[in-house]
Every structure is written in C-alpha cells, then in structure tokens.
C-alpha positions in Angstrom: -11.0 -28.1 -37.1 -8.5 -26.9 -34.6 -6.1 -24.1 -35.7 -2.4 -25.0 -35.6 -0.2 -22.2 -34.2 3.5 -21.9 -34.7 5.7 -21.5 -31.6 6.1 -17.9 -32.4 2.4 -17.3 -32.7 1.7 -19.2 -29.5 4.2 -17.0 -27.6 2.7 -13.8 -29.0 -0.9 -14.8 -28.4 -0.2 -16.0 -24.9 1.4 -12.6 -24.1 -1.5 -10.8 -25.6 -4.0 -12.8 -23.6 -2.1 -12.2 -20.4 -1.8 -8.5 -21.1 -5.5 -8.2 -21.8 -6.5 -10.3 -18.8 -4.3 -8.2 -16.4 -6.0 -5.0 -17.6 -9.5 -6.3 -17.8 -9.5 -8.3 -14.6 -8.1 -5.3 -12.7 -10.7 -2.9 -14.0 -13.9 -5.0 -14.1 -13.1 -8.3 -12.5 -13.3 -12.0 -13.4 -17.0 -12.4 -13.8 -17.7 -9.4 -15.9 -14.8 -10.0 -18.3 -16.0 -12.0 -21.3 -14.0 -14.3 -23.6 -14.7 -11.9 -26.5 -12.9 -9.1 -24.6 -10.0 -11.4 -23.8 -9.4 -12.8 -27.2 -9.9 -9.6 -29.2 -6.4 -8.1 -28.7 -4.9 -11.5 -29.6 -6.9 -11.8 -32.8 -8.1 -15.3 -32.1 -11.6 -16.9 -31.8 -13.2 -17.8 -28.5 -12.8 -21.5 -29.5 -9.0 -21.0 -29.9 -8.8 -19.5 -26.5 -8.9 -23.0 -25.1 -5.8 -24.0 -27.0 -4.0 -21.7 -24.6 -5.9 -21.7 -21.3 -8.4 -24.1 -19.8 -10.6 -21.3 -18.5 -10.8 -17.7 -17.5 -9.8 -18.7 -14.0 -6.6 -20.4 -15.2 -5.7 -17.3 -17.1 -6.4 -15.3 -13.9 -4.0 -17.5 -12.0 -1.3 -17.1 -14.6 -1.6 -13.3 -14.3 -1.1 -13.6 -10.6 2.0 -15.7 -11.1 3.4 -13.3 -13.7 2.8 -10.3 -11.4 4.0 -11.9 -8.2 7.8 -11.9 -8.8 7.7 -8.2 -9.9 6.0 -7.2 -6.7 8.4 -9.4 -4.6 11.5 -7.9 -6.2 10.2 -4.4 -5.7 10.0 -4.9 -1.9 12.6 -7.6 -1.3 15.2 -5.2 0.4 12.9 -4.4 3.4 12.7 -8.1 4.3 16.4 -8.3 4.6 16.5 -5.7 7.4 16.5 -6.8 11.0 13.1 -6.7 12.6 12.3 -3.5 14.5 9.6 -0.9 14.7 11.2 0.9 11.8 11.4 -2.1 9.5 7.8 -3.2 10.4 6.7 0.3 9.4 8.6 -0.1 6.1 7.0 -3.5 5.4 3.6 -2.1 5.9 4.4 0.9 3.7 5.4 -1.6 1.1 2.0 -3.2 1.4 0.2 0.1 0.9 2.3 0.7 -2.2 1.1 -2.5 -3.7 -2.5 -1.6 -3.0 -2.1 1.9 -4.5 0.2 1.2 -7.4 -0.8 -2.3 -8.6 -4.4 -2.3 -9.9 -4.5 -6.1 -10.2 -3.5 -6.9 -6.7 -5.7 -4.1 -5.4 -8.6 -5.9 -7.0 -7.6 -9.2 -5.3 -7.6 -7.5 -2.0 -11.0 -5.8 -2.4 -12.7 -8.8 -4.1 -11.7 -11.9 -2.2 -14.7 -13.7 -3.8 -12.8 -13.7 -7.1 -9.8 -15.4 -5.7 -12.1 -18.0 -4.1 -13.7 -18.6 -7.4 -10.3 -19.1 -9.1 -9.2 -21.4 -6.2 -12.4 -23.5 -6.5 -11.9 -23.9 -10.3 -8.2 -24.7 -10.5 -7.4 -25.8 -6.9 -5.7 -24.3 -3.9 -2.3 -25.9 -4.8 -2.1 -23.9 -8.0 -2.9 -20.7 -6.2 -0.2 -21.6 -3.7 2.4 -21.1 -6.5 2.1 -17.4 -5.8 2.9 -17.9 -2.1 6.7 -18.1 -2.4 6.8 -14.7 -4.0 4.2 -12.8 -1.9 3.6 -14.5 1.5 6.7 -16.5 2.2 9.2 -13.5 2.4 6.8 -11.7 4.9 6.2 -14.9 7.0 10.0 -15.6 7.1 10.6 -12.0 8.2 8.1 -12.3 11.0 9.3 -15.7 12.1 12.9 -14.5 12.2 11.8 -11.4 14.2 10.0 -13.7 16.7 13.0 -16.0 17.0 15.2 -12.9 17.8 12.7 -11.8 20.5 11.8 -8.6 18.7 8.3 -9.4 17.4 5.8 -10.8 19.9 5.7 -14.6 20.1 2.2 -14.7 21.5 0.6 -15.4 18.1 1.6 -17.4 15.0 3.3 -15.5 12.1 0.2 -15.9 10.0 -1.8 -13.9 12.6 0.9 -11.2 12.8 0.7 -11.0 9.0 -3.1 -10.6 9.2 -2.8 -7.8 11.7 -0.3 -6.0 9.5 -2.6 -6.4 6.5 -5.4 -4.5 8.2 -3.8 -1.3 7.1 -5.1 -2.2 3.7 -8.6 -1.4 4.9 -7.5 2.2 5.4 -6.0 2.4 1.9 -9.1 0.9 0.3 -11.4 3.3 2.2 -9.3 6.4 1.6 -12.3 8.5 0.7 -13.6 8.2 4.3 -10.7 10.2 5.7 -10.4 13.2 3.4 -7.4 15.4 4.2 -6.6 13.3 7.3 -5.8 10.2 5.2 -2.0 10.4 5.4 -2.0 11.2 9.1 -4.4 8.3 9.9 -2.5 5.8 7.8 0.9 6.8 9.3 -0.5 6.8 12.9 -2.2 3.4 12.4 1.0 1.9 10.8 3.1 3.2 13.7 0.6 1.9 16.3 0.5 -1.6 14.8 4.3 -1.7 14.5 4.7 -0.7 18.2 2.1 -3.2 19.3 3.8 -6.1 17.6 7.2 -5.6 19.2 8.2 -6.9 22.6 9.7 -3.6 23.7 8.1 -1.6 26.5 7.9 1.4 24.2 11.5 2.5 24.3 11.7 2.9 20.6 12.5 6.0 18.5 9.4 8.2 18.1 7.8 8.1 14.7 6.3 11.4 13.8 3.2 11.2 11.7 2.2 13.8 9.1 0.6 16.8 10.8 2.1 16.2 14.3 4.8 18.8 13.7 2.3 21.6 13.0 0.1 20.5 15.9 3.0 20.6 18.3 4.1 24.0 17.0 0.7 25.4 17.8 1.0 24.6 21.5 
C-alpha cells in the first residue's frame, strides 16, 4: 500500500532528496549512486522514492534546475557590461569559478555522458529548462557584442561560446601545469579574448601572473 505523505512531509522529503542527490551526484556520479543512498537521508523506502521522482535521472535534472539560478545570479553582472577584451576575460573567469567552486557543475563538465543519459531518459526539452539560466545570458552577451561589431561575426554565437568554454579543459587538467597553472590559465584566457574581438590588437595589455617578474629580470 502506498504511503500517504502530508504536504509538509512532501516538502521536507523532496528537499532531503535534492540535497542528497546534489552531494552524491557531484562526488560519485549518476550511475554509481544507488537509490538506497538517495533515500537514506530522507528516511523513506526505495519504493516511496517514486512518489517524488520518476527516476534518478529526473532527480538529477531537478538538481540542475535548482542550481542553475544560483550560478546565473552569481555571474549576472558581467553579462551586463559592454563587450570588450576585458569583459570577455571576466566572462571566462566566471566560467572557471563555476568549475572550481561548484562540484555538481564541474561533474557535468567532466562527465558529459551523464548528461546524455539524463537527456535520453527525460528528453532534451526538460534539459533545456536550464538553458535560460546558464546558456542564454552568455549567448545574448555574445550576440550583442557581434551586433556592436566588437566580437567577430565570422562564426555563430554558439561556436564563440564553445571556443570560450575550452578554458575549462585547463581548469580540469590543472595537475598537468603545476606551478605554472595560474599563468597558463591567464595567458590562454587573454589570448582567446583577443582572438574573438575585431580589433587589430589595439587593446589594453593584460598582464598575466609571472610576467612582471620575468620582465624585471631583463
């Protein structure tokens, strides 16, 4: 017989399931997280889980949706700035902050197969509910910069976004760079920003970590 939950119990259990999922999915992923682990903090049975979510994938999607506005709000100010080398650099720094400070979205970036599994189970339209928070502000910023003639118009905004997201590869492979990580990340960010604008290079110079000491030795 199905267990009847009061509205207060449903709210508490839903919050507990979301909290557990955010922690477990970030640390060990969708496939390795069991129903037993998800329901334990909420104090419900595995059978009762389905009174709240259709599947682990649905719960995964709901965590994405819950996290997305928090991330968007954290970085919304930079998208309101006019497009320039400097603001492009700030946008990419915001991306690296998400990867270093948000374990759940870092997991999404490093394990795209999990997002694909979720999308197959619940449909791309449901996944798209996250887009207005995460992708749309960046795409709008790029499109506006292109319309103003600041960001190159040679490629679509989605391609420009893909180029900018390549800095995530440096962040996720930080161990490869050792003490040079900060310098490599800053230099790459600066180079990408300069390569995306239509200027001939007459932009203020962005000094990367370590350049001051190098110059001082000459």
